[in-house]
C-alpha positions in Angstrom: 47.6 -26.1 -38.5 45.4 -24.3 -36.0 41.9 -22.9 -36.6 41.3 -19.6 -34.9 37.6 -18.7 -34.2 36.0 -15.7 -32.6 32.5 -14.4 -32.3 32.3 -10.7 -33.5 29.0 -10.1 -35.3 29.5 -6.3 -35.7 33.0 -6.4 -37.0 33.7 -5.3 -40.6 37.1 -6.9 -40.7 39.0 -9.3 -38.4 42.6 -10.3 -38.5 44.8 -12.6 -36.4 48.2 -11.2 -35.6 50.7 -14.0 -35.3 54.5 -13.3 -35.1 53.8 -9.7 -36.1 52.1 -10.9 -39.3 48.4 -10.2 -40.0 46.2 -13.1 -41.3 42.7 -12.1 -42.6 39.8 -14.0 -41.1 36.7 -15.0 -43.0 33.2 -14.4 -41.7 31.0 -17.4 -41.3 27.4 -17.9 -40.1 26.1 -16.4 -36.8 28.7 -13.7 -36.6 31.7 -16.0 -36.2 35.0 -15.4 -37.9 37.6 -18.1 -38.8 41.1 -18.5 -40.0 43.2 -21.7 -40.6 46.9 -20.9 -40.1 49.5 -23.6 -40.8 52.3 -21.9 -39.0 50.4 -21.7 -35.7 51.6 -24.0 -32.9 51.2 -24.5 -29.2 53.2 -21.8 -27.4 52.7 -19.2 -30.1 51.5 -15.7 -29.2 48.6 -14.2 -31.1 46.1 -11.3 -30.9 43.0 -10.2 -32.8 42.7 -6.9 -34.7 39.1 -5.7 -35.0 38.4 -3.3 -38.0 42.0 -2.5 -38.2 42.0 -0.6 -34.9 44.4 -0.5 -32.1 45.1 -1.9 -29.6 45.5 -5.6 -30.6 43.1 -7.6 -28.4 43.5 -10.9 -26.6 41.2 -13.7 -27.5 38.0 -13.7 -25.5 38.5 -17.4 -25.1 42.2 -17.2 -24.5 43.5 -20.3 -22.7 46.7 -18.6 -21.6 47.7 -15.0 -20.8 51.4 -15.3 -19.8 52.0 -11.5 -19.9 48.9 -10.2 -18.4 45.3 -9.3 -19.4 46.3 -6.6 -21.9 48.9 -8.6 -23.7 48.6 -11.2 -26.6 47.2 -14.6 -25.9 49.2 -17.8 -26.2 48.1 -21.1 -27.7 47.8 -24.0 -25.3 47.6 -27.7 -26.1 45.6 -29.4 -23.3 46.4 -32.9 -24.5 50.1 -32.7 -23.5 49.5 -32.9 -19.7 49.8 -36.3 -18.1 46.9 -36.9 -15.7 47.1 -39.7 -13.2 43.6 -39.5 -11.8 41.7 -41.8 -14.1 40.0 -43.7 -11.3 39.3 -40.7 -9.1 35.7 -40.1 -8.1 34.7 -37.4 -5.6 32.8 -38.3 -2.4 29.1 -37.3 -2.2 28.3 -33.8 -1.1 26.4 -35.1 1.9 29.7 -36.3 3.4 31.7 -33.2 2.4 33.9 -30.9 4.5 34.8 -28.0 2.3 37.9 -25.8 2.8 37.8 -22.4 0.9 41.2 -21.0 0.1 42.8 -18.1 -1.8 46.0 -19.2 -3.7 47.8 -15.9 -3.3 47.6 -15.8 0.6 47.4 -19.5 1.5 51.2 -19.8 1.4 54.1 -17.4 1.7 54.9 -18.0 -2.0 51.3 -17.5 -3.1 51.4 -20.0 -6.0 49.6 -23.2 -6.9 52.8 -25.3 -6.6 53.4 -23.9 -3.1 49.7 -24.7 -2.2 50.3 -28.2 -3.4 52.8 -28.8 -0.6 50.0 -28.2 2.0 47.6 -30.9 0.6 48.8 -33.6 3.1 47.8 -31.2 5.9 44.3 -30.7 4.5 43.9 -34.5 3.9 45.0 -35.2 7.5 42.7 -32.5 8.8 39.8 -34.4 7.3 38.9 -32.0 4.4 37.1 -33.7 1.5 36.7 -30.7 -0.9 39.1 -27.8 -1.6 37.4 -24.7 -3.0 39.6 -22.3 -4.8 38.7 -18.6 -5.0 38.7 -17.5 -8.7 41.8 -18.2 -10.7 40.7 -16.7 -14.0 43.2 -14.1 -15.2 42.7 -10.7 -13.6 44.8 -7.5 -13.7 48.0 -7.3 -11.8 49.8 -9.8 -9.6 47.4 -9.8 -6.6 43.7 -9.7 -6.0 40.7 -11.7 -4.8 40.0 -12.9 -8.4 36.5 -11.5 -8.8 37.9 -8.9 -11.3 38.7 -11.6 -13.7 38.5 -10.8 -17.4 40.1 -13.7 -19.3 37.8 -16.4 -18.0 39.4 -19.3 -19.8 43.0 -18.5 -18.8 44.4 -19.3 -15.3 46.2 -16.5 -13.5 49.8 -16.4 -14.5 50.9 -15.1 -11.1 49.6 -18.3 -9.5 51.6 -20.4 -12.0 49.4 -20.5 -15.1 47.6 -23.4 -16.8 50.1 -26.2 -16.2 50.5 -25.4 -12.5 46.7 -25.5 -12.1 46.6 -28.9 -13.6 49.4 -30.1 -11.4 47.5 -28.8 -8.4 44.2 -30.5 -9.3 46.0 -33.8 -10.1 47.8 -33.7 -6.8 44.6 -33.0 -4.9 43.1 -36.1 -6.4 46.2 -38.1 -5.4 45.5 -36.9 -1.8 41.8 -37.9 -2.0 40.7 -34.3 -2.2 38.0 -33.1 -4.6 38.5 -29.6 -6.0 35.9 -26.9 -6.6 36.4 -23.7 -8.5 34.8 -20.3 -7.8 33.7 -18.9 -11.2 32.3 -15.4 -11.8 29.6 -15.1 -14.5 27.7 -12.1 -13.2 30.3 -9.4 -14.2 33.8 -8.9 -15.4 36.5 -6.7 -14.0 36.9 -3.1 -15.1 40.4 -3.4 -16.5 41.2 -5.7 -19.4 37.6 -6.4 -20.2 37.6 -6.3 -24.0 34.5 -8.5 -24.6 32.4 -5.6 -25.6 34.7 -4.8 -28.5 33.8 -8.1 -30.1 30.1 -8.7 -29.4 27.1 -7.8 -27.2 28.3 -9.6 -24.1 26.6 -6.9 -22.0 23.3 -5.2 -22.2 22.1 -1.7 -21.4 18.7 -3.1 -20.5 19.7 -3.9 -16.9 22.1 -2.2 -14.5 24.1 -4.0 -11.8 26.6 -2.8 -9.2 29.3 -3.4 -11.8 27.6 -1.5 -14.6 25.8 -3.1 -17.6 24.5 -6.5 -16.9 25.9 -9.6 -18.6 23.6 -10.3 -21.6 21.7 -13.4 -20.7 18.4 -12.6 -22.4 18.8 -9.8 -25.0 19.7 -10.1 -28.6 22.8 -12.3 -29.1 22.4 -13.8 -25.6 22.4 -17.4 -27.0 26.1 -17.0 -27.8 26.8 -15.2 -24.5 25.3 -18.1 -22.7 27.3 -20.5 -24.8 30.5 -18.6 -23.8 29.9 -19.0 -20.1 28.6 -22.6 -20.4 31.7 -23.6 -22.5 33.8 -21.9 -19.8 32.2 -24.0 -17.1 32.6 -27.2 -19.1 36.2 -26.4 -19.8 37.2 -26.2 -16.1 35.5 -29.6 -15.5 36.8 -31.3 -18.6 40.2 -29.9 -19.3 41.3 -29.1 -15.7 39.5 -32.0 -14.0 37.8 -29.8 -11.4 35.1 -31.7 -9.5 32.6 -28.9 -9.4 32.0 -25.1 -9.5 30.8 -22.5 -7.2 28.9 -19.8 -9.1 29.4 -16.3 -7.6 26.4 -14.2 -6.7 23.8 -15.8 -8.9 21.3 -13.2 -7.6 23.1 -10.7 -9.9 22.1 -12.7 -13.0 19.3 -10.9 -14.9 17.6 -13.6 -16.9 13.8 -13.9 -17.6 14.3 -16.6 -20.2 12.0 -19.6 -20.2 15.1 -21.7 -19.5 17.1 -19.8 -16.9 20.9 -19.7 -17.4 21.5 -21.7 -14.3 19.2 -24.5 -15.5 21.0 -24.5 -18.8 24.4 -24.7 -17.1 23.3 -27.4 -14.7 21.8 -29.5 -17.6 25.0 -29.2 -19.6 27.1 -30.3 -16.7 24.9 -33.4 -16.4 25.5 -34.2 -20.0 29.3 -33.9 -19.4 28.9 -36.4 -16.6 27.6 -38.9 -19.1 30.5 -38.2 -21.4 33.3 -38.4 -18.8 31.9 -40.9 -16.3 32.6 -38.4 -13.5 30.2 -36.8 -11.1 30.3 -33.0 -10.7 28.7 -30.6 -8.3 27.4 -27.0 -9.1 27.0 -24.8 -6.0 25.4 -21.4 -6.2 26.0 -18.4 -4.0 22.6 -16.7 -3.7 21.1 -13.9 -1.8 17.6 -14.8 -3.0 16.6 -17.3 -0.2 15.0 -19.3 -3.0 15.0 -23.1 -2.7 14.1 -23.4 -6.4 17.8 -23.1 -7.1 18.5 -26.5 -5.7 15.4 -28.3 -6.8 15.5 -30.6 -9.8 14.3 -29.2 -13.1 11.6 -31.9 -13.1 10.2 -30.2 -9.9 10.4 -26.7 -11.3 13.9 -26.0 -10.1 17.2 -24.9 -11.6 19.1 -28.1 -10.8 22.0 -26.7 -8.7 23.4 -29.3 -6.3 23.7 -26.9 -3.3 23.7 -23.2 -2.3 25.5 -21.1 0.3 23.2 -20.2 3.2 24.0 -16.8 4.5 21.1 -16.6 7.0 22.7 -19.3 9.2 26.0 -17.3 9.1 24.3 -14.0 9.8 22.2 -15.3 12.7 25.2 -17.0 14.3 27.7 -14.1 13.9 25.3 -11.4 15.2 24.8 -13.4 18.3 28.5 -14.0 18.9 29.7 -10.5 18.1 26.8 -8.2 18.7 27.4 -6.6 15.3 24.1 -5.2 13.8 25.5 -3.1 11.0 24.3 -3.3 7.4 22.4 -6.5 6.6 23.1 -7.8 10.1 20.3 -5.5 11.3 17.9 -8.3 10.3 19.4 -10.7 12.8 20.5 -10.8 16.4 18.1 -13.1 18.4 18.6 -16.7 19.6 15.3 -17.4 17.8 16.9 -16.4 14.4 19.7 -18.9 15.0 17.2 -21.6 16.0 15.1 -21.0 12.9 18.2 -21.1 10.6 19.2 -24.5 12.1 15.8 -26.0 11.6 14.4 -24.2 8.5 17.6 -23.0 6.7 16.2 -19.6 5.8 15.3 -17.1 8.6 13.7 -14.9 5.9 11.5 -17.4 4.2 8.7 -15.2 3.0 8.6 -12.7 5.9 9.3 -9.0 6.1 13.0 -8.0 6.1 13.6 -4.6 7.8 17.0 -4.2 6.0 15.4 -4.7 2.6 12.1 -3.1 3.5 10.2 -5.9 1.8 9.1 -9.5 2.0 12.0 -11.7 1.3 12.6 -15.4 0.7 10.6 -18.6 0.4 10.3 -21.6 2.8 12.5 -24.7 2.3 10.3 -27.7 2.1 11.2 -31.3 1.3 14.9 -30.7 0.8 17.8 -32.2 2.8 20.2 -30.0 4.8 23.1 -31.0 2.5 21.6 -28.9 -0.3 22.9 -25.9 1.7 26.4 -24.9 2.9 26.9 -23.7 6.5 29.8 -21.6 7.7 30.8 -19.1 10.3 33.4 -17.5 8.1 34.2 -17.1 4.3 36.1 -14.8 2.1 33.2 -12.3 1.8 32.2 -12.2 5.4 35.7 -11.7 6.6 37.2 -9.7 3.8 34.3 -7.3 3.3 34.8 -5.9 6.8 36.9 -2.7 6.9 39.9 -4.4 8.4 39.2 -8.0 7.4 38.9 -9.3 11.0 38.2 -13.0 11.5 35.6 -14.3 13.9 38.2 -15.1 16.5 39.3 -11.5 16.4 35.8 -10.2 16.9 34.3 -12.6 19.3 37.3 -14.3 21.0 38.5 -17.9 21.0 35.7 -19.3 23.2 32.9 -18.0 21.0 34.8 -19.0 17.8 34.8 -22.6 19.2 31.0 -22.4 19.7 30.6 -21.3 16.1 32.8 -24.2 14.9 30.8 -26.7 16.9 27.5 -25.5 15.4 28.9 -25.5 11.9 30.0 -29.1 12.2 26.9 -30.4 13.9 24.3 -28.5 11.9 22.3 -30.2 9.1 24.3 -28.4 6.4 27.5 -29.1 4.5 30.2 -27.5 6.7 32.7 -25.1 5.1 35.6 -23.4 6.7 37.8 -20.5 5.4 41.6 -20.9 5.3 43.2 -20.4 8.7 40.0 -20.4 10.8 40.8 -23.8 12.0 43.7 -22.5 14.0 42.3 -19.0 14.7 44.9 -17.4 12.4 46.1 -14.0 13.5 46.3 -12.7 9.9 43.2 -10.9 8.7 41.8 -11.3 5.2 41.7 -7.8 3.7 40.5 -6.5 0.4 43.5 -6.1 -2.0 44.0 -5.2 -5.6 46.8 -4.4 -8.1 45.2 -2.1 -10.6 46.8 0.5 -12.8 47.5 3.8 -10.9 44.4 5.7 -12.1 41.9 2.9 -11.5 43.7 1.9 -8.3 43.3 5.4 -6.9 39.5 5.2 -7.6 39.3 1.8 -5.9 41.2 3.1 -2.8 39.1 6.2 -2.5 35.9 4.2 -3.0 36.9 1.8 -0.2 37.4 4.7 2.2 34.1 6.3 1.3 32.3 3.0 1.6 33.3 2.5 5.2 33.1 6.2 6.2 29.3 5.6 6.1 29.9 3.1 9.0 31.9 5.6 11.0 35.4 4.5 10.1 38.1 7.1 9.7 39.7 7.0 6.3 43.2 6.4 7.7 41.9 3.3 9.5 40.7 1.6 6.3 43.5 -0.5 4.7 44.4 0.7 1.2 43.6 -2.1 -1.3 46.4 -1.0 -3.6 49.1 -1.1 -0.9 51.1 -4.3 -1.2 51.2 -4.5 2.6 47.4 -5.0 2.7 48.0 -8.2 0.6 51.0 -9.3 2.6 49.1 -8.9 5.9 46.5 -11.3 4.7 49.0 -14.2 4.2 48.7 -17.1 6.6 51.4 -17.7 9.2 51.6 -21.5 9.3 54.1 -21.5 12.2 51.3 -20.3 14.5 49.7 -23.8 14.5 52.1 -25.1 17.1 51.6 -22.3 19.6 48.7 -21.8 22.0 45.9 -20.8 21.6 46.2 -21.8 18.0 47.2 -25.3 18.6 44.2 -25.8 20.9 41.9 -24.4 18.3 43.3 -26.7 15.6 42.8 -29.7 17.9 39.2 -28.5 18.4 38.6 -28.5 14.7 40.2 -31.9 14.2 37.9 -33.3 16.9 34.8 -31.7 15.4 35.6 -33.0 11.8 36.2 -36.5 13.2 33.0 -36.3 15.1 31.0 -35.4 12.1 32.5 -38.2 10.1 31.9 -40.8 12.8 28.3 -40.0 13.8 25.8 -40.9 11.1 23.2 -38.6 12.6 25.3 -35.6 11.7 25.5 -36.3 8.0 21.9 -37.6 7.7 20.8 -34.1 6.8 17.1 -34.4 7.4 15.7 -31.0 8.5 12.6 -32.8 9.9 14.8 -34.7 12.4 16.4 -31.5 13.7 14.8 -30.2 16.9 15.8 -26.9 18.6 14.8 -25.3 21.8 16.2 -22.1 23.2 15.8 -19.2 25.7 16.1 -15.6 24.5 16.5 -14.3 28.0 19.0 -17.0 29.1 20.9 -16.9 25.8 21.1 -20.7 25.5 20.2 -23.1 22.7 19.8 -26.9 22.5 19.9 -28.7 19.1 18.9 -32.4 18.8 19.9 -34.3 15.8 19.0 -37.9 16.3 21.2 -39.2 19.1 23.4 -36.2 19.1 22.6 -33.2 21.3 24.4 -29.8 21.2 24.0 -27.4 24.1 25.2 -23.8 23.8 25.4 -21.3 26.6 25.9 -17.7 25.4 24.6 -16.3 28.6 26.4 -14.6 31.5 25.6 -17.3 34.0 26.3 -21.0 34.2 23.6 -23.1 32.5 22.3 -26.2 34.3 20.2 -28.7 32.4 18.8 -32.2 33.0 19.9 -34.9 30.6 18.9 -38.4 30.0 20.5 -41.3 31.9 23.6 -42.8 30.3 24.2 -39.7 28.1 27.8 -39.5 27.0 29.8 -36.3 26.7 31.6 -36.3 23.4 33.1 -32.8 23.2 33.0 -29.7 25.3 34.6 -26.3 25.5 34.6 -23.8 28.3 36.0 -23.6 31.8 33.3 -25.6 33.6 31.4 -28.4 31.8 30.4 -31.1 34.1 27.9 -34.0 34.3 26.6 -35.2 37.6 23.3 -36.9 38.6 21.9 -36.6 35.1 22.5 -32.9 35.1 25.0 -31.0 32.9 26.5 -27.6 33.9 28.0 -25.3 31.2 29.9 -22.2 32.0 29.2 -19.0 30.0 30.5 -19.1 26.4 30.7 -22.9 26.4 29.3 -25.6 24.2 28.9 -29.4 24.8 28.2 -32.2 22.3 26.6 -35.3 23.8 25.3 -38.6 22.6 22.3 -40.1 24.4 
């Protein structure tokens, strides 16, 4: 016996199609429909028929879409999987080193089971948390995952539900926590049938993806329940250790209790039920510290948020790129402010936005914010998906890594950056021909505004764009990739071994710099980081008995309490 339930307040009739047979559903309170079917069993395929119309629709809460987002759903019994992680507990976020990866390009096979074979490498590297780009079912066999439409069903091309459980369980066996990127600000354009069931979207607000997700209009209580239940499912049924919420600035919610606060509160309740600790991390363009303040202090209760200002300030200095939102950055002073104050735009005028932007960070530790020099967005949203090492060279990529791992923030790296991978990370899709053509043409027009010729912009629909983005693991043993990998290993070990680097207090972070000389010195307790981005060697006085821990560049030397750094070099010292 299985009870089928679906929220469809406007439907006149609803049927479950099971083995080609229609089973009428009964309408209950709140716009919900139910049907108890004795012949239903785990592994059976089913679909819903709304008002007798075609096509048959997959379940909005489908746990399994083995034949794609347009096909029937399949019943899944979560209780049959044998977990071996009963005593697992993730390390605190303040000690985390996060590794963001995309299942489809992380290995040649592009599956969860193949990614599992690389877990010993990540453990040995010193990673504590693996962050998966979205795995909810999306159209086709390849994509970034942000076009997901069946949010409760893991992508079949990656291996489906059982493979995802095997992956998470194996991560825990290797002492790796697992975070999942979830997308609640929009759904993809193909296979999104939610609107046929209920008011999941509202015309009151427009977003870059069309009508906004309905978080405050009529029926929003059930829409919010849908997304909260989805979040709790990943944590409870798949044993994820936390979630990364995509682009929360695209949530439109003026409710007295914001959706983020509701979600964070329900995750805390689940902690009490399971005895496990979870983290919820927001990606936000708001520069608003209220996201990571406790509800008792007027915040939303997120555990941490991505900090793009640090990334932008760092990358503009290293590459000279001032296109788009990078126009707001480019000075050494911006980088210095981001290291000490998190947000560069903290209530000041933003030329790119043509308005005042942000709010100061006060009384919060650095580990409430993630710091990175690369991620899927900042690499993949470039026309050709170039990595930092492609744009700025190995020497400057080493400087970026040194600052990421010595900054007050939680360090995060993007797959392959640790060995300066040659493969780009490009934007790829696998839509139906008509939609795919629109996506390809839109991509070309988008970058034509930046001066790119259309033929230079990789076609998202071309399978080669996807294949080019796959990592080449054999590179690790060859220079300069082997040297870069060793550099990352040293930096990760340094962060773990020096208490001042994980202490996180922004008040204890001191920064001095020269705009003209293009150098910066950051002091974090006993640890000093000196960066020379100028065209001449930098000579600085240091305290007696200062120890050189790590350095890059052709000429880094200490003599008579003076240190000399060649151009494009960084040194990490302990006094």
